[in-house]
C-alpha positions in Angstrom: 0.0 0.0 0.0 2.6 2.5 1.0 4.6 2.0 -2.1 1.6 2.8 -4.3 1.1 6.0 -2.4 4.8 6.8 -2.6 4.6 6.2 -6.4 1.6 8.6 -6.7 3.5 11.2 -4.6 6.6 10.8 -6.9 4.5 11.1 -10.1 2.6 14.1 -8.8 6.0 15.8 -8.0 7.5 15.0 -11.3 4.3 15.8 -13.3 2.3 18.6 -11.6 -0.2 18.7 -14.4 -1.0 14.9 -14.1 -4.6 14.2 -13.1 -5.3 11.3 -10.7 -8.9 10.2 -11.2 -9.2 8.0 -8.1 -7.0 7.1 -5.2 -9.8 6.4 -2.7 -9.3 2.6 -3.2 -5.9 3.0 -1.6 -7.2 4.3 1.6 -7.9 1.6 4.2 -7.9 1.1 8.0 -4.2 0.2 8.1 -3.2 3.3 6.3 -5.4 5.5 8.5 -3.9 3.9 11.6 -0.4 4.7 10.4 -1.4 8.2 9.6 -2.9 8.7 13.0 0.3 7.3 14.6 2.5 9.7 12.6 0.3 12.8 13.4 1.8 15.4 15.8 -0.5 15.4 18.8 0.7 18.8 19.8 -1.1 20.6 17.0 -4.5 22.2 17.2 -7.6 20.0 17.5 -9.7 19.2 14.5 -12.8 21.1 13.5 -14.8 18.6 15.6 -12.8 19.7 18.7 -11.4 16.2 19.3 -7.7 15.8 20.1 -5.5 13.1 18.7 -5.4 11.5 22.1 -9.2 11.4 22.4 -9.6 10.1 18.9 -6.9 7.4 19.5 -8.7 6.2 22.7 -11.4 4.9 20.4 -9.3 4.4 17.3 -10.8 1.1 16.1 -14.3 2.3 16.5 -13.6 5.6 14.8 -11.9 3.9 11.9 -14.9 1.5 11.5 -17.2 4.5 11.4 -15.0 6.1 8.7 -15.1 2.9 6.7 -18.9 2.9 6.9 -19.1 6.5 5.8 -16.8 5.8 2.9 -18.9 2.8 1.8 -22.1 4.8 2.0 -20.6 7.6 0.0 -19.5 5.1 -2.7 -23.0 3.7 -2.8 -24.5 7.2 -3.2 -22.0 8.0 -6.0 -23.0 4.8 -7.9 -26.7 5.6 -7.6 -26.1 9.1 -8.9 -24.3 8.0 -12.1 
C-alpha cells in the first residue's frame, strides 16, 4: 500500500499537471492507523474539537465509522451515475 502512495507522490511531484482520477481505493484502515500514529499530537484540535489522544482512545471504533461512511458515499455515488 505505502509503495503505491509513494509512487503517486513521486509522479505528482514529477508531473504537476498529471490528473489522478481516483486514489480512494488505496485508503484503508491500516493506512489510516499509520497516519494517526504519525500525526503530531501537539497541533490544534480538529474542526470537531477532538484531540489526537481522544480520537486514539477509540481508534478502532472511529476507523470502523469512517469505513462505513466511505462505503455509504461510494453507494450514493453509484446511484447518482
